[in-house]
Steps between C-alpha positions, in 0.01 A plus 500: 500500500682195638453431869819560698631195681522513875850430623598291799626678809835319473548625146407855601742480793776390262424794270490745793839370613646553151354852482710598802812454285393605152415825324160550343409740222148622439306428184455875464877556498562222247211623283634857512844382390344273235299789351813717491669229293764421760690178447414255777576136556154361583489131586170312513543220754152351453443159348542481123126442444426826685758685292354366176155637584635854535796685645678835507626526144865571570538235769712188483346182633701301753265309727567492871559126478813542288602858579801422717623242250461718190545862612873519429447395138316829446635736767867470589535849656410460868438876526255526208151612598253212474127549558314177569126455481246224544123495535472684830850574628546194720707269281705794375585593860626147565690504170661837582613361834663203325680720248634722776635190673676419172671840504269713285493841668248701300190279497143621548169322538211686337246546780152393395635307202336454164147528640578851625673583168180415311284695751718807437449452123859402436552383142499125452611266227302199387710217368 
């Protein structure tokens, strides 16, 4: 298993600040909905190389670095539910905060991210 990176205190403070404003959704809730076959807009905000290794099969890749620039090409409805995920739930929290600032009102960050998804035996897709 890959060793988890330790994050700087400034980065963690930034994430904690974003989490005050955003909504999070648990991996269990997303997995439950996924298994029921519910339609969900899952967005993988990790780097492309991470996405290529494996990802949640129905997710769309839009990395955090270009999310704000490209989101409207794919999601024009500001009220559509968007569930963002990254490796551990940090980058997706920051991304959710940015999208809310852009006017998106139904954005969630998946708490625990892709690592938690795999721990809970969520199905993955290998590209």
